[in-house]
VOGU-3710 file (C-alpha; in Angstrom, 3 decimals, decimal comma):
1> xxxxxxxxxx> 2,246/189,033/-99,417  0,059/187,182/-102,271  -3,711/187,649/-103,065  -4,174/184,056/-104,693  -5,079/181,990/-101,816  -5,228/180,759/-98,312  -2,742/177,786/-98,183  -1,936/177,703/-94,926  -2,066/181,033/-94,003  -5,193/182,350/-92,937
11> xxxxxxxxxx> -7,876/185,346/-93,840  -7,305/187,772/-91,561  -10,028/191,093/-90,708  -7,745/194,289/-89,800  -8,579/196,760/-87,807  -7,264/199,410/-90,245  -9,070/200,479/-93,230  -11,570/197,654/-95,041  -8,665/195,973/-93,558  -9,009/192,485/-95,056
21> xxxxxxxxxx> -6,041/190,709/-96,021  -4,859/187,531/-97,307  -1,791/185,684/-96,599  -0,179/182,919/-97,807  1,219/179,635/-96,209  4,662/179,392/-96,829  6,702/176,874/-98,270  5,669/173,439/-98,091  7,830/170,084/-97,376  6,251/168,708/-100,999
31> xxxxxxxxxx> 6,921/171,818/-102,811  10,737/171,559/-102,469  10,700/167,660/-103,367  8,329/168,556/-106,396  5,597/166,100/-105,224  1,628/166,125/-105,837  0,353/167,306/-102,065  -3,208/167,645/-101,733  -4,773/166,637/-98,859  -1,646/165,522/-97,637
41> xxxxxxxxxx> -0,469/167,026/-94,550  2,943/167,937/-95,142  4,623/170,501/-92,727  6,703/173,745/-93,760  9,976/173,877/-94,570  13,088/175,805/-93,251  12,518/178,356/-95,831  8,283/178,224/-95,506  8,830/179,110/-91,251  11,222/182,069/-92,570
51> xxxxxxxxxx> 8,452/183,029/-95,239  5,814/182,823/-92,876  7,515/185,363/-90,293  8,676/187,985/-92,544  5,118/188,016/-94,413  4,173/188,841/-90,853  6,752/191,543/-90,572  5,224/192,738/-93,914  1,956/192,844/-92,352  3,071/194,966/-89,402
61> xxxxxxxxxx> 5,068/197,608/-91,731  1,590/197,880/-93,514  -0,192/198,941/-89,847  -2,266/195,534/-90,493  -3,064/194,197/-86,964  -5,544/191,198/-87,838  -8,624/190,728/-85,622  -9,350/186,765/-86,691  -7,665/184,640/-88,684  -9,180/181,972/-90,763
71> xxxxxxxxxx> -7,053/178,120/-91,877  -7,678/174,657/-93,544  -7,128/171,891/-91,535  -4,032/171,479/-92,674  -1,020/171,557/-90,543  1,160/173,643/-93,123  -1,857/176,151/-93,025  -1,991/176,190/-89,180  1,662/176,573/-88,556  2,209/179,159/-91,090
81> xxxxxxxxxx> -1,035/181,213/-89,176  0,995/180,637/-85,937  3,763/181,735/-86,910  2,802/184,904/-88,037  0,351/185,903/-85,525  3,481/184,848/-82,822  5,457/187,769/-85,131  2,842/189,826/-84,931  1,996/189,559/-81,171  -0,914/188,809/-81,422
91> xxxxxxxxxx> -1,489/184,881/-80,776  -4,605/185,313/-78,740  -6,942/186,187/-81,633  -9,442/183,635/-82,747  -8,286/181,079/-85,503  -11,208/179,088/-86,997  -10,754/176,505/-89,352  -12,602/174,492/-91,716  -11,748/171,605/-94,027  -13,306/173,202/-97,032
101> xxxxxxxxxx> -10,103/175,543/-97,072  -8,074/172,520/-97,413  -5,997/172,346/-100,816  -7,572/170,813/-103,698  -7,771/166,913/-103,345  -4,956/165,145/-106,125  -6,813/161,831/-105,748  -4,290/159,548/-106,653  -1,669/162,116/-108,108  -1,214/162,531/-104,125
111> xxxxxxxxxx> 2,830/161,812/-103,356  4,017/161,289/-107,066  6,640/163,429/-108,777  5,028/165,936/-111,109  8,104/165,291/-113,922  7,532/161,443/-113,599  3,954/162,043/-114,103  4,317/163,903/-117,326  7,030/161,753/-118,290  4,537/158,621/-117,955
121> xxxxxxxxxx> 1,161/160,498/-118,995  2,405/163,574/-121,052  1,836/167,228/-120,589  -1,424/167,416/-121,959  -2,910/165,125/-120,085  -0,985/166,768/-116,667  -2,433/169,822/-118,086  -6,066/168,579/-118,002  -5,359/166,938/-114,414  -3,824/170,433/-112,747
131> xxxxxxxxxx> -6,119/172,796/-114,821  -8,458/171,389/-116,422  -11,622/173,243/-114,596  -13,347/169,953/-114,863  -11,531/167,272/-115,370  -10,617/165,422/-112,084  -7,054/163,443/-111,390  -7,755/159,275/-110,936  -9,322/158,551/-107,516  -7,401/158,145/-104,714
141> xxxxxxxxxx> -6,728/154,572/-104,069  -7,371/152,872/-100,518  -3,289/151,397/-100,950  -1,586/155,362/-101,962  0,625/155,413/-98,944  -0,262/159,113/-99,047  -3,859/158,726/-98,676  -5,236/161,209/-96,322  -9,056/160,326/-96,103  -8,933/157,998/-92,607
151> xxxxxxxxxx> -7,504/161,256/-90,461  -9,293/161,502/-87,389  -10,013/165,475/-88,583  -12,135/164,370/-91,451  -14,189/161,412/-89,402  -17,464/163,900/-89,799  -17,032/164,333/-93,327  -17,263/162,271/-96,683  -14,028/162,911/-98,147  -13,522/163,235/-101,919
161> xxxxxxxxxx> -11,799/161,016/-103,825  -10,376/163,391/-106,008  -11,095/167,015/-107,218  -11,120/169,205/-110,399  -11,062/172,596/-109,763  -14,885/172,908/-110,194  -15,196/170,595/-107,204  -13,039/173,346/-105,411  -15,454/175,793/-106,261  -18,573/173,890/-105,082
171> xxxxxxxxxx> -17,180/173,241/-101,832  -16,012/176,704/-101,096  -19,272/178,215/-101,692  -21,083/177,143/-98,571  -18,547/179,072/-96,422  -19,212/182,100/-99,075  -20,281/185,245/-97,458  -24,110/185,965/-97,236  -24,998/189,116/-98,083  -25,269/190,409/-94,301
181> xxxxxxxxxx> -22,571/192,940/-93,936  -21,906/191,270/-90,320  -21,057/187,942/-91,736  -17,916/187,420/-90,138  -16,297/185,567/-93,691  -17,530/189,415/-95,378  -15,665/190,563/-92,616  -12,403/188,744/-92,844  -12,021/188,230/-96,640  -11,451/190,384/-99,529
191> xxxxxxxxxx> -12,591/187,469/-101,805  -14,165/183,750/-101,184  -12,614/181,658/-98,725  -10,012/179,430/-100,869  -7,510/177,786/-99,387  -5,042/176,753/-101,746  -2,992/178,351/-105,164  -5,010/175,530/-106,942  -8,379/177,623/-106,134  -8,102/180,833/-106,824
201> xxxxxxxxxx> -10,928/182,980/-106,036  -13,335/185,295/-108,301  -14,891/187,901/-106,444  -17,584/185,185/-105,498  -17,499/181,894/-106,524  -20,715/181,089/-108,432  -19,948/177,832/-109,913  -20,089/177,893/-113,587  -21,156/175,485/-116,402  -19,003/172,648/-116,232
211> xxxxxxxxxx> -18,913/171,650/-120,105  -16,380/174,042/-121,748  -13,073/172,350/-121,648  -10,838/175,420/-120,486  -7,957/175,217/-119,018  -6,658/177,739/-116,285  -2,870/178,829/-116,760  -0,449/177,149/-114,483  0,703/179,001/-111,181  4,181/179,863/-110,112
221> xxxx> 6,664/177,536/-108,856  5,450/178,144/-105,521  2,277/176,564/-106,120  1,124/173,106/-105,458
//
């Protein structure tokens, strides 16, 4: 169980104590192939499936029984939540999905090999795209074979062409709980409803200025 985002796992509200827990999604297929994923809808690997089930056993061992789960619209998130709830014997609880919980959109880096991208553009540029707070990657092109923007699940929104970390904070903020104590996401989440490791939350995601050229540290290899 990790506390760095909701990638395909859900935030869950528990009946025990304050009980707000977040469970990260299992390992996705393109983690194994070292490709940028973003909004591309790859599924879990066999290892990811096992991680989802084993994570649920840890929740059970801790006495956590979720009442509601929040996930993104991405299959790796949805399957992680389904597997975990099945292992917990709680497949019947409400599951709420929102595109705003999706992984960060990697633009035209989507589908590229990370090592090859570093070799082509250099470590400094790759670091700026991955962890520069206000530096988006190149916008995704219509002919990118991994372009997810025409997917039916995004028919009612104007999908981004690429996102920096600041963009992710901007889209997550409307989902963040109001000060109302009974707000469903305040009950469900210990922090903001962030989708993936690339949108690691602060206690409340108030968008800071985009001008400082700060670079956030890279996450563990398991991340996107």
